[in-house]
C-alpha positions as CSV (number, residue, x, y, z in Angstrom):
1,M,113.2,340.5,102.5
2,S,112.1,339.4,99.0
3,G,113.5,336.1,97.9
4,E,114.0,334.7,101.5
5,R,112.0,331.7,102.7
6,L,109.6,332.4,105.4
7,D,109.7,330.3,108.6
8,P,107.0,327.6,108.1
9,V,105.8,328.0,111.7
10,V,105.4,331.7,111.3
11,L,103.7,331.3,108.0
12,G,101.3,328.7,109.4
13,E,100.4,331.0,112.3
14,A,99.8,333.8,109.8
15,V,97.5,331.6,107.8
16,A,95.6,330.5,110.9
17,I,95.1,334.1,112.0
18,T,94.1,335.2,108.5
19,K,91.5,332.5,108.3
20,A,89.9,333.8,111.5
21,C,90.0,337.5,110.8
22,Q,86.9,339.6,110.0
23,V,88.8,342.4,108.2
24,F,92.1,342.0,106.3
25,I,93.8,345.2,105.2
26,A,96.7,345.1,102.8
27,V,98.6,348.4,102.9
28,G,101.2,349.5,100.4
29,S,101.8,346.1,98.9
30,S,101.7,345.0,95.2
31,L,100.4,341.6,96.5
32,Q,102.6,339.8,94.1
33,V,105.3,338.2,96.3
34,Q,104.2,334.8,97.5
35,P,103.5,333.2,99.9
36,A,102.7,336.4,101.9
37,A,100.6,337.9,99.1
38,G,98.3,334.8,99.1
39,L,97.1,335.8,102.6
40,A,94.7,338.3,100.9
41,G,93.1,335.4,99.0
42,V,93.0,333.3,102.1
43,A,91.2,336.1,104.0
44,A,88.7,336.6,101.2
45,D,88.1,332.8,100.9
46,H,87.2,332.6,104.6
47,G,84.7,335.5,104.6
48,A,86.9,338.4,105.7
49,R,86.3,341.8,104.4
50,L,89.3,342.5,102.1
51,I,90.5,346.1,101.9
52,I,93.5,347.1,99.7
53,V,95.2,350.4,100.2
54,N,97.8,350.7,97.4
55,A,98.7,353.3,94.7
56,E,98.8,350.7,91.9
57,P,96.5,347.9,90.9
58,T,97.0,344.5,92.5
59,P,96.0,340.9,91.4
60,Y,93.5,340.9,94.3
61,D,91.6,344.2,93.5
62,E,88.7,342.3,91.9
63,R,88.3,340.2,95.0
64,A,88.5,343.1,97.4
65,D,85.5,344.6,99.0
66,E,87.2,348.0,98.9
67,V,90.2,349.4,97.0
68,V,91.7,352.7,98.1
69,R,94.1,354.6,95.8
70,E,94.8,357.6,98.1
71,P,98.2,358.1,99.6
72,I,98.6,355.8,102.6
73,G,99.2,358.6,105.1
74,T,95.8,360.1,104.1
75,A,93.8,356.9,103.5
76,L,94.8,354.8,106.5
77,P,93.7,357.2,109.3
78,K,90.4,357.8,107.6
79,L,89.9,354.0,107.0
80,L,90.8,353.1,110.6
81,R,88.5,355.8,112.0
82,R,85.6,354.6,109.8
83,L,86.2,350.9,110.8
84,S,86.4,351.9,114.5
85,M,83.1,353.7,114.3
86,A,81.5,350.8,112.5
87,S,82.5,348.4,115.3
88,D,81.1,350.6,118.1
């Protein structure tokens, strides 16, 4: 819920996982509510491929490797299929 503080332990775990990920997909988020929005930048800073699926522009679009503006219900299945084939 917006405006509520995140549990610092949970946030720390999320940051650690984000630093280790190879692909970070932000889906349906404006990426403006901190600190969760900052995870996209953490992923990009640590070499993850950043993919944003959102109808509107976000502050992280320029850092993203790919920006998808299709409806989520259409874009996400195609994206996940493509990523799955690439990892085989």
